[in-house]
MIDOSE-1310 file (N, C-alpha, C; in nm, 2 decimals, decimal comma, always signed):
residues 71
mntl	+7,88/+4,06/+10,83/+7,82/+4,10/+10,66/+7,93/+4,23/+10,59; +7,95/+4,28/+10,69/+8,03/+4,39/+10,64/+8,16/+4,37/+10,60; +8,20/+4,32/+10,67/+8,33/+4,25/+10,64/+8,35/+4,15/+10,51; +8,24/+4,06/+10,50/+8,23/+4,01/+10,34/+8,22/+4,06/+10,22
lksa	+8,16/+4,26/+10,27/+8,16/+4,28/+10,15/+8,27/+4,32/+10,15; +8,33/+4,38/+10,19/+8,47/+4,43/+10,18/+8,60/+4,36/+10,14; +8,55/+4,24/+10,21/+8,64/+4,13/+10,15/+8,66/+4,13/+9,96; +8,48/+4,12/+9,95/+8,44/+4,10/+9,78/+8,49/+4,21/+9,73
vvai	+8,47/+4,32/+9,75/+8,48/+4,47/+9,69/+8,71/+4,43/+9,62; +8,74/+4,42/+9,77/+8,88/+4,35/+9,71/+8,92/+4,31/+9,60; +8,85/+4,21/+9,69/+8,92/+4,06/+9,54/+8,86/+4,10/+9,48; +8,71/+4,19/+9,40/+8,69/+4,22/+9,27/+8,80/+4,30/+9,18
tlal	+8,82/+4,38/+9,28/+8,94/+4,51/+9,24/+9,08/+4,40/+9,22; +9,10/+4,36/+9,26/+9,28/+4,32/+9,27/+9,22/+4,22/+9,09; +9,13/+4,14/+9,14/+9,09/+4,04/+8,99/+9,09/+4,15/+8,83; +9,04/+4,27/+8,80/+9,04/+4,37/+8,78/+9,15/+4,44/+8,75
aggs	+9,25/+4,45/+8,80/+9,39/+4,53/+8,80/+9,48/+4,41/+8,76; +9,44/+4,28/+8,81/+9,55/+4,18/+8,73/+9,51/+4,14/+8,57; +9,39/+4,18/+8,52/+9,36/+4,16/+8,37/+9,40/+4,25/+8,32; +9,40/+4,38/+8,38/+9,48/+4,48/+8,28/+9,64/+4,49/+8,33
alak	+9,71/+4,41/+8,37/+9,85/+4,41/+8,38/+9,89/+4,32/+8,24; +9,82/+4,18/+8,23/+9,84/+4,14/+8,08/+9,79/+4,20/+7,95; +9,75/+4,34/+7,97/+9,73/+4,37/+7,83/+9,87/+4,43/+7,76; +9,90/+4,36/+7,67/+10,01/+4,42/+7,61/+10,08/+4,55/+7,52
lppp	+10,17/+4,55/+7,53/+10,22/+4,74/+7,52/+10,23/+4,72/+7,35; +10,22/+4,85/+7,28/+10,26/+4,87/+7,14/+10,44/+4,86/+7,08; +10,51/+4,84/+7,05/+10,62/+4,83/+7,06/+10,67/+4,95/+7,02; +10,76/+4,99/+7,09/+10,84/+5,11/+7,14/+10,87/+5,16/+6,96
seea	+10,84/+5,33/+6,93/+10,89/+5,35/+6,82/+11,04/+5,39/+6,80; +11,09/+5,39/+6,67/+11,23/+5,39/+6,67/+11,28/+5,52/+6,76; +11,20/+5,66/+6,75/+11,28/+5,75/+6,84/+11,30/+5,70/+6,98; +11,18/+5,61/+7,02/+11,18/+5,58/+7,18/+11,29/+5,51/+7,18
kaka	+11,36/+5,40/+7,07/+11,44/+5,31/+7,11/+11,57/+5,37/+7,14; +11,60/+5,51/+6,99/+11,70/+5,58/+7,02/+11,70/+5,61/+7,17; +11,64/+5,66/+7,26/+11,64/+5,77/+7,30/+11,65/+5,66/+7,48; +11,61/+5,57/+7,45/+11,65/+5,44/+7,57/+11,78/+5,43/+7,53
eeak	+11,81/+5,36/+7,44/+11,99/+5,33/+7,40/+12,12/+5,44/+7,46; +12,07/+5,59/+7,47/+12,12/+5,72/+7,48/+12,13/+5,74/+7,68; +11,99/+5,68/+7,71/+11,96/+5,67/+7,81/+12,06/+5,59/+7,93; +12,11/+5,44/+7,84/+12,15/+5,38/+7,90/+12,27/+5,38/+7,86
akaa	+12,33/+5,45/+7,79/+12,48/+5,50/+7,75/+12,54/+5,59/+7,84; +12,44/+5,67/+7,89/+12,46/+5,79/+7,95/+12,50/+5,72/+8,09; +12,39/+5,61/+8,17/+12,37/+5,56/+8,30/+12,55/+5,49/+8,31; +12,54/+5,41/+8,15/+12,69/+5,34/+8,19/+12,83/+5,45/+8,22
eask	+12,77/+5,54/+8,15/+12,97/+5,58/+8,18/+12,98/+5,71/+8,28; +12,80/+5,74/+8,36/+12,81/+5,81/+8,51/+12,86/+5,68/+8,61; +12,80/+5,55/+8,56/+12,84/+5,39/+8,66/+13,00/+5,40/+8,66; +13,05/+5,42/+8,51/+13,20/+5,42/+8,52/+13,27/+5,52/+8,57
laae	+13,22/+5,65/+8,56/+13,28/+5,75/+8,64/+13,25/+5,74/+8,81; +13,13/+5,71/+8,87/+13,13/+5,68/+9,00/+13,20/+5,56/+9,02; +13,27/+5,50/+9,01/+13,38/+5,36/+9,02/+13,49/+5,43/+9,05; +13,49/+5,49/+8,93/+13,62/+5,53/+8,93/+13,67/+5,67/+9,06
qlsa	+13,55/+5,69/+9,07/+13,60/+5,79/+9,26/+13,58/+5,75/+9,33; +13,50/+5,62/+9,34/+13,53/+5,56/+9,44/+13,66/+5,45/+9,50; +13,70/+5,42/+9,36/+13,89/+5,36/+9,36/+13,95/+5,47/+9,39; +13,94/+5,57/+9,37/+14,02/+5,70/+9,40/+14,04/+5,69/+9,56
aqdr	+13,91/+5,71/+9,57/+13,89/+5,75/+9,76/+13,90/+5,67/+9,84; +13,94/+5,52/+9,80/+13,95/+5,39/+9,85/+14,10/+5,39/+9,83; +14,15/+5,43/+9,76/+14,33/+5,48/+9,78/+14,38/+5,56/+9,83; +14,32/+5,70/+9,83/+14,34/+5,80/+9,97/+14,33/+5,73/+10,05
vaaa	+14,23/+5,70/+10,13/+14,22/+5,61/+10,30/+14,33/+5,50/+10,27; +14,35/+5,42/+10,20/+14,45/+5,35/+10,23/+14,60/+5,39/+10,21; +14,62/+5,50/+10,14/+14,75/+5,56/+10,18/+14,75/+5,63/+10,30; +14,63/+5,70/+10,36/+14,61/+5,77/+10,51/+14,65/+5,66/+10,61
wkak	+14,60/+5,55/+10,59/+14,60/+5,44/+10,67/+14,75/+5,38/+10,69; +14,78/+5,37/+10,58/+14,94/+5,35/+10,60/+15,03/+5,41/+10,64; +15,02/+5,57/+10,63/+15,10/+5,63/+10,67/+15,10/+5,66/+10,81; +14,96/+5,62/+10,87/+14,97/+5,65/+10,97/+15,00/+5,48/+11,05
agk	+15,03/+5,45/+11,04/+15,04/+5,28/+11,10/+15,17/+5,31/+11,05; +15,26/+5,29/+10,98/+15,35/+5,37/+10,97/+15,48/+5,42/+11,08; +15,37/+5,56/+11,15/+15,47/+5,60/+11,24/+15,45/+5,57/+11,37
């Protein structure tokens, strides 16, 4: 009986949580949209910088390997 009660409580909790997930959010304000665009641009710039740094590191490793293999 106790397990049945726990199962019922879990099922009811999940049903209520699932219903609240379907609620519509209000559209973002212009300020929020601008902030999101700024964050997106900043993330893209950081990603580009990280890719350039990775490329430079790979080039250094390849050059060191070629120098060692050539000896």
